LUMRO-609224 format. One line per field, with one value per residue (C-alpha): x, y, z; residue number from 1. Coordinates in pm, 1 decimal. Layout:
N
X: (X;...);
Y: (Y;...);
Z: (Z;...);
nr: (NUM;...);
! end
This chain:
366
X: (-15.2;303.8;399.4;51.1;89.3;366.3;290.0;-45.3;149.3;403.5;112.8;-55.1;262.4;206.7;-191.0;-200.3;66.4;-165.1;-448.3;-294.5;-118.2;-509.4;-640.6;-392.5;-374.0;-775.2;-773.8;-531.7;-674.7;-1049.9;-1104.7;-1094.1;-782.5;-713.4;-564.9;-872.2;-1081.6;-835.5;-900.6;-1310.9;-1248.1;-1078.7;-1302.2;-1600.6;-1754.7;-1633.4;-1884.4;-1621.6;-1414.7;-1078.4;-887.5;-621.6;-443.1;-446.0;-295.6;45.6;3.0;-287.5;-14.5;166.1;-166.9;-278.9;90.7;60.1;-268.0;-286.7;-8.4;-84.2;-199.3;-293.1;-24.4;-290.3;-493.9;-253.5;-276.4;-364.6;-619.6;-1006.3;-1040.7;-682.8;-731.1;-602.3;-411.9;-35.0;132.4;356.7;102.6;-6.5;295.1;366.6;14.5;145.6;437.1;186.5;28.5;345.0;242.6;515.4;710.7;670.9;357.6;577.3;769.1;430.1;341.7;679.0;721.8;330.3;372.0;697.8;559.5;286.8;508.4;599.3;254.6;294.7;-18.3;68.1;-193.6;-514.9;-561.8;-865.8;-885.5;-515.2;-491.6;-343.5;-447.6;-391.8;-566.6;-859.2;-918.0;-877.8;-1123.0;-1386.0;-1323.5;-1544.1;-1857.1;-1767.5;-1692.3;-2003.7;-2211.7;-2009.4;-1995.6;-2363.7;-2502.2;-2251.3;-2396.3;-2725.7;-2713.5;-2567.2;-2825.8;-3098.3;-3000.4;-2858.3;-3150.3;-3408.6;-3172.3;-3213.7;-3591.5;-3609.5;-3402.9;-3600.0;-3967.9;-3800.1;-4111.6;-4348.8;-4563.8;-4314.6;-4046.2;-4230.2;-4345.5;-3977.4;-3837.2;-4079.1;-3933.6;-3585.6;-3596.4;-3748.2;-3497.9;-3187.9;-3359.0;-3405.9;-3050.2;-2950.0;-3007.9;-3374.1;-3455.2;-3284.0;-3475.7;-3806.4;-3726.1;-3629.5;-3961.2;-4159.2;-3977.2;-3770.3;-4038.8;-4025.9;-4416.6;-4560.7;-4360.7;-4108.2;-3951.8;-3568.6;-3320.7;-3205.3;-2897.4;-2589.4;-2429.7;-2503.2;-2703.9;-2551.4;-2604.0;-2434.8;-2139.2;-2396.0;-2562.4;-2525.2;-2341.1;-2660.2;-2853.1;-2548.5;-2565.1;-2934.8;-2889.1;-2600.9;-2853.2;-3163.7;-2888.4;-2793.6;-3162.2;-3244.1;-2907.3;-2821.9;-3194.8;-3123.8;-2836.8;-2918.6;-3254.0;-3061.7;-2750.1;-2936.3;-3109.8;-2776.5;-2653.8;-2995.0;-3021.5;-2613.6;-2722.8;-3038.4;-2872.0;-2586.4;-2802.6;-3016.5;-2711.2;-2577.5;-2954.1;-2956.6;-2598.7;-2566.6;-2440.0;-2755.3;-2962.2;-2707.2;-2755.8;-3186.9;-3186.9;-3028.9;-3313.0;-3100.4;-3402.8;-3411.9;-3236.5;-2994.4;-2906.1;-2931.6;-2731.0;-2506.3;-2416.2;-2544.9;-2472.7;-2077.5;-2044.5;-2307.2;-2211.9;-1824.1;-1888.6;-2108.1;-1879.5;-1566.4;-1723.4;-1731.9;-1407.2;-1526.4;-1879.4;-1773.8;-1533.8;-1743.2;-2004.9;-1779.0;-1635.2;-1891.9;-2211.1;-2220.9;-2129.8;-2418.8;-2619.0;-2344.5;-2404.0;-2788.4;-2770.5;-2506.3;-2277.5;-1932.4;-1714.5;-1532.9;-1805.1;-1842.8;-1533.3;-1446.1;-1697.3;-1607.4;-1289.6;-1348.1;-1594.3;-1305.6;-1044.5;-852.2;-619.6;-449.1;-734.2;-872.9;-527.0;-481.3;-841.4;-791.3;-439.7;-558.6;-859.0;-719.4;-472.5;-692.8;-937.2;-631.5;-524.5;-853.4;-890.1;-654.6;-717.4;-1104.2;-854.6;-681.3;-1070.2;-1181.5;-899.8;-941.1;-1315.9;-1275.2;-896.3;-964.1;-950.6;-577.4;-506.9;-116.8;-194.7;-421.5);
Y: (41.2;220.6;202.9;233.0;588.3;689.7;633.5;831.2;1130.4;1168.2;1144.8;1435.6;1654.8;1614.1;1603.5;1971.5;2100.3;1961.4;2125.8;2414.3;2486.8;2415.0;2680.3;2962.6;2877.1;2937.2;3221.9;3383.1;3362.0;3478.7;3843.3;4114.7;4054.7;4326.5;4561.4;4610.5;4680.4;4932.1;5064.1;5028.0;5214.4;5520.9;5533.9;5519.9;5236.6;4952.3;4877.4;4833.4;5088.5;5005.9;5293.6;5126.5;4971.3;5272.2;5559.5;5403.0;5492.8;5816.8;6065.5;5995.6;5916.7;6238.2;6387.4;6206.9;6102.4;6417.0;6379.8;6012.3;6151.6;5768.3;5565.1;5395.3;5305.6;4988.3;4864.4;4508.6;4606.6;4717.8;5081.1;5153.6;5411.8;5741.9;5660.6;5698.7;5368.8;5428.9;5436.2;5101.8;4978.2;5052.0;4895.3;4525.2;4571.2;4619.0;4324.9;4153.3;4083.0;4266.3;3880.4;3611.2;3380.2;3098.6;3244.4;3443.1;3019.5;2915.3;3203.8;3148.5;2777.3;2817.8;3065.2;2808.1;2548.3;2749.2;2860.2;3229.7;3331.1;3674.2;3954.7;3993.3;4311.6;4474.7;4383.6;4524.9;4207.6;3855.2;3584.3;3344.3;3554.8;3619.8;3231.3;3205.4;3480.2;3327.3;2914.7;2927.5;3005.8;2715.7;2462.8;2538.8;2494.9;2192.7;2038.0;2077.9;1978.6;1673.2;1555.4;1616.8;1456.2;1147.1;1178.5;1141.2;912.4;595.9;522.4;636.5;434.9;129.7;149.3;182.8;-170.8;-328.9;-237.8;-245.4;-211.8;-144.5;191.8;386.2;293.1;433.9;779.1;809.3;722.5;985.6;1256.5;1199.8;1216.1;1545.5;1678.4;1512.1;1671.2;2065.0;2232.1;2362.4;2693.3;2690.2;2482.8;2830.4;3070.3;2912.4;2853.4;3262.7;3322.8;3117.5;3136.8;3447.9;3760.6;3675.5;3676.3;3461.6;3420.9;3606.3;3350.3;3326.6;3602.8;3666.6;3675.9;3638.8;3363.3;3613.1;3927.4;4258.4;4299.1;3932.3;4043.2;4213.4;3868.4;3603.2;3285.0;3108.4;3402.9;3382.8;2968.1;3044.4;3296.3;3128.5;2834.7;3065.1;3185.8;2840.7;2678.2;2776.2;2775.7;2426.3;2325.9;2382.7;2200.4;1881.5;1866.3;1820.7;1602.3;1354.5;1171.8;1003.8;884.5;752.4;541.4;424.6;301.3;133.8;-40.7;-122.1;-250.1;-492.4;-606.0;-757.1;-867.6;-1094.2;-1293.1;-1633.4;-1532.7;-1343.6;-1673.1;-1898.5;-1640.5;-1636.6;-2011.3;-2015.0;-1840.1;-1536.7;-1190.3;-960.3;-661.4;-891.8;-1032.7;-636.6;-467.5;-735.0;-860.4;-672.6;-363.2;-324.0;-489.6;-240.0;77.7;32.2;198.6;496.3;562.1;551.9;833.0;1101.9;1275.6;1325.7;1381.6;1650.4;1840.1;1818.7;2024.0;2258.6;2368.2;2339.6;2296.2;2573.0;2851.8;2950.1;2892.7;3120.4;3367.9;3369.4;3428.6;3630.0;3407.3;3576.6;3234.5;3084.8;3041.4;3401.9;3467.4;3254.0;3424.5;3769.1;3739.5;3571.3;3873.5;4105.5;3937.4;3845.3;3660.6;3588.5;3486.2;3291.3;3059.3;2984.9;2897.4;2661.4;2560.5;2525.9;2315.3;2081.5;1952.3;1939.0;1748.2;1541.4;1445.7;1378.0;1104.4;890.5;939.5;783.4;466.4;479.9;483.1;211.1;-36.1;64.1;-25.0;-351.3;-509.1;-710.4;-442.9;-414.5;-113.5;-225.4;-517.0;-405.9);
Z: (-20.2;64.4;-284.4;-423.3;-220.1;-328.5;-671.5;-654.2;-459.9;-768.4;-990.3;-865.7;-984.5;-1353.4;-1319.8;-1133.3;-1362.4;-1684.2;-1508.2;-1445.8;-1793.3;-1974.2;-1747.4;-1756.0;-2158.3;-2143.6;-1973.4;-2107.8;-2488.2;-2290.1;-2374.3;-2122.4;-1864.2;-1628.6;-1846.0;-2037.4;-1729.4;-1637.5;-2002.8;-1958.6;-1579.4;-1758.7;-2050.8;-1772.3;-1868.4;-1605.2;-1306.8;-1004.6;-878.3;-922.8;-798.7;-625.4;-932.9;-1165.2;-861.1;-921.4;-1294.9;-1297.0;-1292.1;-1587.1;-1776.8;-1679.7;-1828.7;-2155.8;-2220.1;-2433.3;-2622.6;-2718.2;-3085.4;-3320.1;-3123.6;-2912.7;-3224.4;-3267.5;-2931.5;-2869.7;-2601.1;-2635.6;-2535.1;-2553.0;-2836.8;-2782.9;-2471.6;-2416.2;-2501.9;-2243.2;-1991.8;-2141.4;-2132.9;-1720.9;-1700.2;-1851.7;-1633.8;-1337.0;-1378.5;-1540.2;-1889.2;-2014.5;-2004.4;-2214.8;-2193.5;-2102.8;-1876.3;-1659.8;-1642.5;-1511.5;-1269.3;-1177.4;-1068.0;-886.8;-684.0;-627.8;-540.2;-250.0;-192.7;-213.0;-431.1;-448.5;-400.0;-562.5;-829.9;-712.4;-350.4;-232.3;-29.3;-26.1;-150.6;122.5;368.5;157.6;92.7;489.1;540.1;308.8;401.0;719.2;507.4;280.3;520.3;690.3;390.6;321.3;663.3;718.2;382.0;375.6;759.0;666.9;336.5;507.8;791.5;523.6;301.8;430.9;654.8;342.6;91.1;346.2;407.8;29.7;-30.8;258.6;98.8;-251.5;-514.6;-252.9;-246.3;-14.2;-247.9;-561.5;-413.5;-262.6;-587.3;-723.6;-492.1;-553.3;-947.6;-890.0;-617.5;-897.1;-1206.2;-1049.9;-1002.8;-623.5;-718.4;-875.4;-549.6;-343.8;-548.9;-477.0;-124.2;-85.2;-271.3;-19.8;305.7;299.1;220.2;-178.8;-215.9;64.2;444.9;561.7;810.5;696.0;648.1;272.7;266.0;530.3;743.6;1085.4;1152.0;1131.4;1529.2;1590.5;1815.8;2025.7;2122.3;2371.0;2265.9;2229.5;2072.9;1787.7;1761.2;1698.3;1451.9;1281.4;1262.3;1139.9;874.5;759.5;704.5;343.6;160.5;326.0;260.7;-125.7;-153.7;24.6;-191.8;-482.7;-314.0;-162.3;-458.1;-568.4;-286.1;-153.3;-449.8;-411.6;-59.7;-194.0;-460.7;-234.8;19.0;-291.4;-379.1;-65.0;21.3;-290.8;-202.8;-24.2;263.2;353.6;281.3;488.2;803.8;739.7;740.4;1069.1;1176.2;1284.0;1294.1;996.3;1193.7;1322.7;948.3;808.3;1105.6;1175.4;845.0;517.4;669.1;677.9;326.1;146.5;334.8;198.4;-109.1;52.0;324.9;143.2;-97.8;181.8;94.5;-217.0;-142.0;74.7;-146.8;-442.7;-246.2;-73.9;-388.2;-680.2;-510.8;-307.8;-575.8;-676.8;-358.3;-223.3;-472.1;-440.8;-61.1;-101.5;155.6;148.7;73.9;-172.0;-406.7;-404.4;-385.7;-709.8;-914.2;-810.2;-963.6;-1244.0;-1305.4;-1243.2;-1407.4;-1095.1;-1191.1;-900.9;-759.9;-1050.0;-1023.1;-677.5;-571.4;-885.2;-769.0;-406.3;-514.6;-759.0;-521.0;-223.5;-468.5;-599.6;-253.2;-114.5;-448.3;-262.5;71.8;-107.2;-191.9;147.9;331.2;114.7;208.8;588.3;565.3;347.5;417.5;105.9;-149.2;-237.0;-505.4;-523.3;-646.0;-969.6);
nr: (1;2;3;4;5;6;7;8;9;10;11;12;13;14;15;16;17;18;19;20;21;22;23;24;25;26;27;28;29;30;31;32;33;34;35;36;37;38;39;40;41;42;43;44;45;46;47;48;49;50;51;52;53;54;55;56;57;58;59;60;61;62;63;64;65;66;67;68;69;70;71;72;73;74;75;76;77;78;79;80;81;82;83;84;85;86;87;88;89;90;91;92;93;94;95;96;97;98;99;100;101;102;103;104;105;106;107;108;109;110;111;112;113;114;115;116;117;118;119;120;121;122;123;124;125;126;127;128;129;130;131;132;133;134;135;136;137;138;139;140;141;142;143;144;145;146;147;148;149;150;151;152;153;154;155;156;157;158;159;160;161;162;163;164;165;166;167;168;169;170;171;172;173;174;175;176;177;178;179;180;181;182;183;184;185;186;187;188;189;190;191;192;193;194;195;196;197;198;199;200;201;202;203;204;205;206;207;208;209;210;211;212;213;214;215;216;217;218;219;220;221;222;223;224;225;226;227;228;229;230;231;232;233;234;235;236;237;238;239;240;241;242;243;244;245;246;247;248;249;250;251;252;253;254;255;256;257;258;259;260;261;262;263;264;265;266;267;268;269;270;271;272;273;274;275;276;277;278;279;280;281;282;283;284;285;286;287;288;289;290;291;292;293;294;295;296;297;298;299;300;301;302;303;304;305;306;307;308;309;310;311;312;313;314;315;316;317;318;319;320;321;322;323;324;325;326;327;328;329;330;331;332;333;334;335;336;337;338;339;340;341;342;343;344;345;346;347;348;349;350;351;352;353;354;355;356;357;358;359;360;361;362;363;364;365;366);
! end
């Protein structure tokens, strides 16, 4: 097993490099980079305030804009027409675009190997600090959603397996299919309309993780306020997440129930519950429990993105969304690197979990 773990760890390096290289090339080829954002602000068409980035070059622009002539028309940036080429060159140097594409990528990857993710272009903060600030929100969503999903799905899947083909199985399957078919963000919008003052009831807050006066509350009130804010976003995620796990649990139990050792156990006079929970449970739960790390990482880094945006939860999903809108490359690439690395490591943790739960599985022999 040790040799297998070492091989997998070594495989992480080229995989991570390939993901970053492909993403880097795609993002660089996409129109509308940070330089264009600054030029759009100068032209008066930008949405966000980007004064920090331009203050270092503002004086030079003011001095040189009047003498630009037609030189800016040949610039490769949209919105550069009529601007001093020297000002544009200073912007490129500030963002590191004065270097060739391959050199920029190698410098970025060299920094990332030492976990030096640089500073955000537009938020005047280190990327690491931004990620650490947003992490608690996303972890809260991921943990609660994963916990409730497993808490609901495992008993429901077992009940469906035991009652396979009954009305209970059919009705719950219908509900599961509906939950699986409707995206979580649509459930989030529906919950807002119904329960957050959208049109009908005003039972839950519309946005944020805690209330504005949270610091003035007692410890008990803070816990209740936090849980009150988590109800709608977590519900929207759980409704869409529990379908796959429920069916996986049901099918795992059905497969085990039909095996010979179960028939033998019943023939020996063991009760239904003794057979189900004493023999079937461990074998059937292997694939369910072993998938916990990947389920958590999927909810944490992908499933909650639109939910965070809809409920204005200041987490990693909203951070990544805003970085993509603003073309904040350090935040985009750093979070991609961070998430990809964690995902690759957790895939290895998945395999190790399989062998811990069932020692008969030997990945190294394969």
